[in-house]
N, C-alpha and C positions, 0 to 999 in steps of 0.2 A: 423105902425112902427114895425120893426122886433124885436124879443126878443134877449136878450143876449144868447149866445150858451155856454153851459157847457159840456165840454168833461169829462166824469166821468167813474168810474168803481165801481159798486155797493158795493163790499166788501172792497174796499180800505179805510182805516181809514182816510187818508188825504182827500179823496173825500167826505167821510161821514161828516166830520166837516164843509167842505165848503157848502155842501147841507143843513146842519142844519142851518147855519147862513143865507143863502139865503132864506130858508123857513121862518125862524123867522122874517126876515126883510120884508117879503111879496113881494119878488122880483121874478117875474115869469121868468123862463128861459126855453130854449129848451135844454133838456138833451139828449146828444148823448152818449149812452153807448158804450164803445169801447171793442174790443177784444184785449187782450194784445199782441197776436201774429200777429195781422194785424191792426196796428194803422192807423187811417185815415190820408191821405196825408195832408189834410187841417190842422189837429191838429199839425202835425209835422212841417208844414210851419209856423204855429203861434208860436209854442213852440218846437224848435228842440230837446230839451233834452228828450222829449217823455214821460214825466210822467204826471199823472193826479193828481189833477184836473187842467183843463185849462178853463178859462172864457174869451170868446171873446165878447166884447161889440159891440153894433150896430155901433159905430163910428170907429171900427177897433182896439181899444185899447185891449191889451192882458194882462191878469193877470194870471200868471202861477205858483203861490205858494198858497197853501191852506190858510195859515194865512193871506196873502194879500187879498185873496178873502173874508175872514171873516171880516177883517177890512173895506174893501170897502163896504160890505153889511151893516155893522153896522153904517157906516157913512151915508148911505142913510136913514136908519130907525132903531132906537134902542128903541122900546117902553118900554122895561123893564129895561133899563140901563145896558145891558150886558158889556159895556165897563168899567163901574164903574168910580171911581175917580182915580186920579193920583197914589195914594199909592196902590190901588187895582190892577191897570194896571201894575205897576212895579212888584208886587208879581206874577201876572199872567204870565208876560213875563219870569220871572225867572223859574217858574214851567214848562212852555211850552218848554223852552230851555232844561231842564233836560229830559222832556218827549221825545222830538224829537232827543235828543242826546243819552245819556247813556242808558236810558230805552228802546228806540227803538232798539238799538243794542242788548241788553240783550233779548228783546222780540223775535227778529229774530233768535237769536241763540237757544233760548228755543223752539220756534215753529218748527224750522228746525234743530233740534239737530243732526240729522244724517249727515248733511253737515258740522258739527263742532265737529268731534269726539275727539278733544283735551280734552274736559271735559264732564262729564255726564250731562244730562238735568237738574238735580237738582242744579248743580253749576250755570248754566245760570239762572235758576229760582231764586236762591238766589241773583244773581246780580240784577234782576228785583225787588226783594223785597226791595232793598235799596231805591227804589223810592216809592214803595207802603206804606212802614211803615210811612213815614212822612205824606202821604195823609190821612192815618187812624187817625193819631194824629190831623190833622187839622179838620177832620170831627167829632171828639169827641167834639171839641170846638164850631163848627158852622155847619149849614146845608149844606153849599157848601164850595168850596175850599178856597175862599178868603173872604167870607162874609156869611150872612144868606140868600143871594139871588143868584140865578143862574147867571152865568156870562160867559164871553168869555172863560175863562180857563177851566171851567167844560166841555163845549162843545168841546174844542180843545183836551182834554185829554181822555174823556171817551171812544171814539172808540178804543183807544190803550189798555186801561185796559180791555175792552171787549175782544179783541183778546187774551190778556194774560190769562184771565179767561177761555177761550175756549180750551186752550192747554191741560189742565188736569182739567176738571170741578169738579171732585170729590175732588181733592186737594184744589181747590179754595173754594169750599163750606165749607170745614173744616178749612181753614186757619184762622189765628187770625185777620181777617179784617172785622168784622161785619158791621161797619159803611160804609166801602168802598163798600161792597156788596150791602147794602141798597141804597147807592148813585147811584151805577151803575144800579141797577134794576129799580130805578125811571126813569132813562133815557131810558132804554130799553123798558119799557111798555108805554112810552109816545106816544101820538097821533102824535107828531112831528116826532119821530123816525120812527114810522110806515109809515108816509107819505113819508119820504125821502128814505125809503128802498123798495118802490114799484119797481117791476121789469119792465125794459124797454127792448125792443128788441135791439139787437146789431145794431148799426148804420151802414148802408151801403151807402157808397158814390156813387153818380151817376157818371158813366164814363164821362170823359171829352172829 
């Protein structure tokens, strides 16, 4: 039986969280690493919007949103209860909405500040901190974002916090977020993260 195909880009945070969930759920996939400037025709046929990740199942079903891939994976196998209970899931979805919305916009403006000269980088960083500060508060109360156990929301958010931390590592190392730094570092040194960050050659389509 053929494996599901995952079109991915190693450094994309959306693709990272999808790969994390698939790995956690024990779902083997064929990873096709794409080149952003030369996206595979089959991927574009499956998901015309052209963004990764895209999961193509053996029956032809296409899942082209990272969160939907995560939910699908956890519905197949969720050994440590990453979906949590209804209350935790509601909190998770609220935090993910903020992450994928206002925080992602601030992150992009901070990371690519030269493209957004209307404000200095520190102003965009401050906008991002509006999201980071409540995360720090949560992590003062508990080990993870919605409970004392890792869950969907931690995995969905940490790749974006990772990107934010890398824009100015010296600033982040001294910022008033010790719990957030420890939480992030825990994910970054995990065997699971090492596994999903293995490099794959760029997928080359066979000529038709």
